[in-house]
ZAMARGU-4260 file (C-alpha; in steps of 0.2 Angstrom, whole numbers, plus 5000, padded with zeros to 4 digits):
<rodrens>
0) 5879/5671/5476 | 5877/5688/5467 | 5864/5685/5455 | 5866/5702/5447 | 5879/5696/5435
5) 5868/5682/5427 | 5856/5684/5413 | 5842/5672/5410 | 5843/5662/5394 | 5837/5671/5379
10) 5822/5665/5369 | 5833/5660/5355 | 5821/5663/5340 | 5813/5678/5346 | 5828/5688/5351
15) 5837/5686/5334 | 5854/5689/5340 | 5868/5690/5327 | 5880/5684/5341 | 5873/5667/5339
20) 5889/5664/5328 | 5907/5658/5332 | 5919/5671/5338 | 5929/5671/5323 | 5914/5677/5313
25) 5915/5693/5322 | 5934/5696/5321 | 5934/5691/5303 | 5919/5704/5301 | 5929/5717/5310
30) 5944/5715/5298 | 5933/5715/5283 | 5925/5732/5289 | 5942/5739/5292 | 5949/5733/5275
35) 5934/5740/5266 | 5928/5722/5262 | 5913/5720/5273 | 5899/5725/5260 | 5907/5715/5245
40) 5895/5703/5238 | 5897/5684/5242 | 5887/5668/5239 | 5889/5654/5252 | 5879/5637/5252
45) 5876/5624/5265 | 5877/5607/5260 | 5882/5590/5268 | 5894/5576/5262 | 5888/5560/5268
50) 5870/5553/5271 | 5868/5547/5290 | 5864/5531/5297 | 5871/5521/5282 | 5856/5527/5272
55) 5855/5535/5256 | 5845/5551/5260 | 5842/5566/5271 | 5826/5573/5276 | 5828/5592/5276
60) 5823/5601/5293 | 5823/5616/5303 | 5819/5630/5290 | 5804/5636/5299 | 5815/5640/5315
65) 5829/5647/5305 | 5817/5660/5297 | 5810/5664/5313 | 5827/5669/5319 | 5831/5678/5303
70) 5815/5688/5304 | 5820/5694/5322 | 5839/5697/5317 | 5846/5714/5325 | 5860/5719/5337
75) 5851/5723/5353 | 5858/5734/5366 | 5864/5718/5376 | 5873/5712/5360 | 5882/5729/5359
80) 5886/5728/5377 | 5894/5711/5375 | 5904/5716/5360 | 5911/5731/5371 | 5915/5719/5385
85) 5926/5707/5376 | 5945/5710/5379 | 5961/5702/5374 | 5973/5695/5385 | 5982/5711/5387
90) 5966/5720/5391 | 5963/5729/5376 | 5946/5728/5368 | 5944/5715/5355 | 5931/5726/5344
95) 5935/5743/5341 | 5923/5757/5343 | 5922/5760/5324 | 5917/5742/5321 | 5904/5743/5335
100) 5896/5759/5328 | 5897/5750/5311 | 5885/5736/5317 | 5874/5747/5329 | 5857/5748/5320
105) 5862/5736/5305 | 5847/5729/5295 | 5850/5711/5287 | 5852/5712/5269 | 5855/5694/5263
110) 5845/5684/5251 | 5841/5666/5254 | 5837/5652/5243 | 5833/5635/5251 | 5823/5619/5249
115) 5807/5616/5259 | 5806/5608/5275 | 5802/5589/5273 | 5812/5589/5255 | 5822/5573/5252
120) 5841/5579/5249 | 5858/5571/5245 | 5876/5574/5247 | 5884/5589/5239 | 5868/5597/5234
125) 5865/5614/5240 | 5852/5614/5254 | 5853/5634/5257 | 5861/5647/5246 | 5864/5663/5254
130) 5870/5679/5246 | 5873/5697/5251 | 5886/5708/5261 | 5901/5697/5264 | 5901/5699/5283
135) 5882/5697/5285 | 5882/5680/5274 | 5896/5674/5286 | 5889/5678/5302 | 5873/5669/5299
140) 5882/5653/5296 | 5883/5646/5314 | 5864/5649/5317 | 5860/5641/5301 | 5870/5625/5304
145) 5865/5625/5322 | 5847/5623/5317 | 5848/5613/5300 | 5861/5600/5306 | 5852/5592/5321
150) 5835/5594/5315 | 5838/5586/5299 | 5848/5572/5307 | 5834/5568/5319 | 5820/5570/5306
155) 5829/5558/5295 | 5832/5546/5310 | 5813/5547/5313 | 5809/5544/5295 | 5818/5528/5295
160) 5810/5522/5311 | 5793/5526/5304 | 5797/5516/5288 | 5803/5502/5299 | 5787/5502/5310
165) 5778/5499/5294 | 5789/5487/5286 | 5776/5473/5285 | 5765/5485/5277 | 5755/5488/5293
170) 5754/5506/5298 | 5760/5508/5316 | 5761/5524/5326 | 5778/5528/5331 | 5779/5538/5348
175) 5794/5549/5352 | 5799/5547/5371 | 5815/5554/5371 | 5814/5570/5383 | 5825/5563/5397
180) 5839/5559/5384 | 5838/5575/5375 | 5854/5587/5374 | 5844/5603/5379 | 5832/5609/5391
185) 5815/5606/5385 | 5820/5595/5370 | 5809/5606/5358 | 5822/5604/5344 | 5822/5585/5345
190) 5803/5584/5346 | 5800/5596/5331 | 5812/5586/5320 | 5805/5569/5325 | 5788/5574/5321
195) 5793/5580/5305 | 5801/5564/5301 | 5787/5553/5305 | 5784/5552/5324 | 5765/5552/5327
200) 5765/5558/5345 | 5777/5564/5359 | 5779/5562/5378 | 5786/5580/5378 | 5772/5589/5387
205) 5778/5606/5384 | 5783/5604/5366 | 5766/5595/5361 | 5757/5611/5367 | 5769/5623/5359
210) 5769/5614/5342 | 5751/5609/5343 | 5755/5589/5341 | 5747/5575/5350 | 5755/5570/5367
215) 5756/5552/5372 | 5762/5542/5388 | 5759/5528/5399 | 5766/5527/5416 | 5784/5524/5425
220) 5791/5511/5435 | 5790/5522/5450 | 5772/5524/5450 | 5770/5505/5452 | 5783/5504/5465
225) 5775/5517/5475 | 5760/5504/5479 | 5763/5488/5489 | 5756/5478/5475 | 5757/5480/5457
230) 5738/5475/5455 | 5734/5489/5467 | 5744/5501/5456 | 5736/5496/5440 | 5718/5497/5447
235) 5722/5515/5454 | 5729/5521/5437 | 5714/5514/5428 | 5701/5521/5439 | 5709/5540/5438
240) 5714/5537/5419 | 5700/5527/5412 | 5703/5534/5394 | 5722/5531/5395 | 5724/5513/5402
245) 5740/5507/5394 | 5749/5500/5408 | 5768/5496/5410 | 5770/5477/5415 | 5788/5473/5417
250) 5793/5482/5434 | 5794/5465/5443 | 5789/5449/5433 | 5783/5452/5415 | 5771/5437/5415
255) 5764/5441/5431 | 5762/5460/5426 | 5752/5454/5411 | 5741/5444/5421 | 5739/5459/5433
260) 5734/5470/5420 | 5721/5458/5414 | 5715/5456/5432 | 5715/5475/5435 | 5703/5478/5420
265) 5692/5464/5425 | 5690/5471/5443 | 5688/5488/5438 | 5677/5484/5423 | 5687/5497/5414
270) 5695/5492/5396 | 5713/5488/5395 | 5719/5499/5381 | 5736/5493/5380 | 5751/5485/5389
275) 5770/5493/5386 | 5784/5480/5387 | 5800/5490/5391 | 5813/5476/5394 | 5819/5458/5391
280) 5816/5448/5375 | 5804/5459/5366 | 5799/5447/5353 | 5796/5433/5365 | 5786/5444/5377
285) 5776/5451/5363 | 5770/5435/5357 | 5767/5429/5375 | 5758/5445/5379 | 5747/5444/5364
290) 5743/5425/5367 | 5739/5428/5386 | 5728/5443/5381 | 5718/5434/5368 | 5715/5419/5379
295) 5708/5431/5392 | 5696/5439/5378 | 5707/5455/5377 | 5710/5455/5358 | 5707/5473/5357
300) 5722/5477/5369 | 5737/5485/5360 | 5755/5480/5363 | 5767/5494/5364 | 5786/5491/5362
305) 5800/5502/5370 | 5817/5500/5377 | 5831/5508/5366 | 5822/5504/5350 | 5830/5510/5334
310) 5826/5506/5315 | 5835/5490/5314 | 5827/5482/5331 | 5810/5488/5325 | 5812/5480/5307
315) 5819/5464/5315 | 5805/5462/5327 | 5792/5465/5314 | 5799/5456/5299 | 5810/5443/5306
320) 5803/5438/5323 | 5786/5442/5319 | 5782/5451/5336 | 5764/5456/5336 | 5767/5474/5342
325) 5754/5488/5337 | 5764/5504/5343 | 5783/5508/5343 | 5789/5520/5357 | 5808/5527/5353
330) 5817/5538/5365 | 5836/5538/5366 | 5842/5531/5350 | 5829/5543/5341 | 5832/5560/5350
335) 5851/5557/5350 | 5853/5550/5333 | 5863/5537/5342 | 5873/5529/5329 | 5877/5545/5319
340) 5877/5559/5332 | 5883/5573/5320 | 5878/5577/5302 | 5892/5587/5297 | 5883/5600/5286
345) 5895/5613/5280 | 5894/5631/5274 | 5906/5636/5260 | 5910/5651/5249 | 5904/5648/5232
350) 5905/5665/5224 | 5914/5681/5228 | 5912/5698/5218 | 5903/5688/5206 | 5919/5676/5203
355) 5915/5658/5206 | 5926/5651/5220 | 5931/5633/5223 | 5940/5624/5238 | 5952/5611/5232
360) 5955/5598/5246 | 5957/5579/5246 | 5939/5573/5248 | 5933/5590/5250 | 5933/5598/5234
365) 5917/5610/5232 | 5906/5614/5217 | 5910/5632/5211 | 5897/5646/5209 | 5880/5648/5215
370) 5870/5633/5212 | 5852/5624/5212 | 5846/5607/5210 | 5835/5600/5196 | 5825/5585/5201
375) 5819/5573/5187 | 5802/5565/5188 | 5797/5549/5179 | 5780/5540/5181 | 5777/5549/5198
380) 5794/5545/5204 | 5809/5555/5208 | 5822/5549/5194 | 5839/5559/5197 | 5845/5576/5202
385) 5856/5588/5192 | 5866/5601/5201 | 5867/5616/5190 | 5872/5634/5189 | 5858/5645/5198
390) 5857/5656/5184 | 5853/5643/5171 | 5836/5644/5163 | 5834/5625/5161 | 5816/5621/5167
395) 5801/5629/5158 | 5784/5625/5162 | 5789/5610/5173 | 5799/5603/5160 | 5818/5602/5154
400) 5819/5615/5141 | 5834/5607/5131 | 5843/5590/5133 | 5855/5589/5147 | 5870/5580/5150
405) 5874/5576/5168 | 5891/5570/5176 | 5889/5558/5189 | 5895/5566/5205 | 5910/5559/5212
410) 5913/5548/5198 | 5931/5544/5194 | 5928/5539/5177 | 5917/5554/5172 | 5902/5543/5168
415) 5888/5553/5160 | 5868/5552/5160 | 5858/5561/5147 | 5841/5568/5150 | 5829/5573/5135
420) 5821/5589/5133 | 5803/5588/5139 | 5806/5577/5154 | 5797/5582/5168 | 5807/5592/5182
425) 5808/5605/5195 | 5820/5615/5204 | 5822/5611/5223 | 5828/5629/5229 | 5817/5644/5229
430) 5819/5661/5236 | 5812/5664/5253 | 5821/5680/5259 | 5826/5694/5248 | 5836/5710/5254
435) 5834/5703/5273 | 5815/5703/5271 | 5806/5686/5272 | 5795/5685/5256 | 5789/5667/5259
440) 5782/5664/5277 | 5788/5648/5283 | 5777/5633/5286 | 5776/5630/5304 | 5762/5618/5305
445) 5771/5602/5309 | 5756/5590/5304 | 5759/5598/5286 | 5777/5597/5287 | 5776/5579/5292
450) 5764/5575/5277 | 5775/5584/5264 | 5790/5572/5270 | 5779/5557/5269 | 5773/5563/5251
455) 5791/5565/5246 | 5797/5548/5252 | 5783/5540/5243 | 5790/5547/5227 | 5807/5537/5230
460) 5808/5519/5225 | 5809/5507/5239 | 5827/5502/5235 | 5832/5519/5241 | 5824/5517/5257
465) 5832/5501/5262 | 5839/5502/5280 | 5856/5493/5275 | 5865/5494/5258 | 5851/5505/5250
470) 5853/5509/5231 | 5862/5525/5229 | 5851/5538/5222 | 5859/5548/5206 | 5866/5565/5208
475) 5876/5573/5194 | 5883/5589/5189 | 5877/5598/5174 | 5889/5598/5160 | 5894/5617/5160
480) 5896/5616/5179 | 5906/5601/5178 | 5918/5610/5165 | 5920/5624/5176 | 5923/5614/5191
485) 5936/5605/5182 | 5945/5620/5174 | 5946/5628/5192 | 5954/5612/5199 | 5967/5613/5185
490) 5971/5632/5188 | 5973/5630/5206 | 5985/5615/5203 | 5995/5628/5193 | 5996/5641/5205
</rodrens>
């Protein structure tokens, strides 16, 4: 094999390549350049249309990594070489010399407003608002969505599992054990997002070191099978890992495995910290294990449940079947967002040359113009969101500065809600990038991001956090923005 033609995979965040985009972003950019439209001012916004997992919220994640890429954005010599090498079917170059010379040495000139990581957001609300030269706003779309979509999806899944793990008001650790089911080498994206959402530790060794978060693990069936007797395997593991003595007991016979775990501790005189059950009837074996351990005087030994856990199974085990587990370990269904494998976040043009733009399509009509979100607070709880024009000066000193009328988003009867002047409120989107320069350094400490997410969730009523049939959080359009949308819809119908 001629290895000269292959390149190693780039460090995705540090290389800052603008070519992390779809091919049409570049062919459109070339067309705009040749037509004199490349530098025209545009505003585009990222949002999603439907909450995942049958829930009522999304936990935003990925901003830190997106800004790391933004901070390194540039066309490298390798990027230019790639552009020069692309050819059409007839052998001609896809990108002309004039366009390639145009992008060489270009600096990023976009402005970015966004919500913080760990913020709770809802359908059709702007999560990112990006403005600047037409071609540059467009060319950052794919990288933005490639980071925002999966990380927000998995952070939300983790938050639901973490909530389920404490459904009976007993705080339990949620371990992320999904590396072997991840969709990318290393599983960094999944581990990062799961931790922000509420996982307390990960089995992903490299990611744990990279992000400075706790690592956790027990043992595999293969370890036990490498010994003639299960008891010998347990004793060997306990002797050489005396501070990490959680044993996997269901390789052969679960009851015998529990007995062998107890015996291994007695023989080695090393405390048995925990046992993990990874198959069979988890509720039955959890209760049997607890009984057997307590009868043997091992009342401090923890029980760990694994085996394709999701939030619904966790909640059922704890609330319905009263299984006495102390720790939950989730893998496949967490890191693959198993029941909603794609968020479907989108990036749409909202304003061009200062004029509001709208897409009118069945089920996909957009909100025109650059926007922001007002979040109302009442008695320490979030009490409703209002999407407003970005340049509206509605919030002053943490309060609504005038009476506000909001039209319920997606309502067919144009139902309205009125909020009184003086109600406590804040804007969700704030500026993080100006003229291509990062002006607010992203928070990269995952412990702090996780705490932010928990603090935000605590400000939402429990009805919004139900796993099934949750109450729908109120999101509306400010009256002036609603009128603009309706006028533009009507104007397009007459075209």
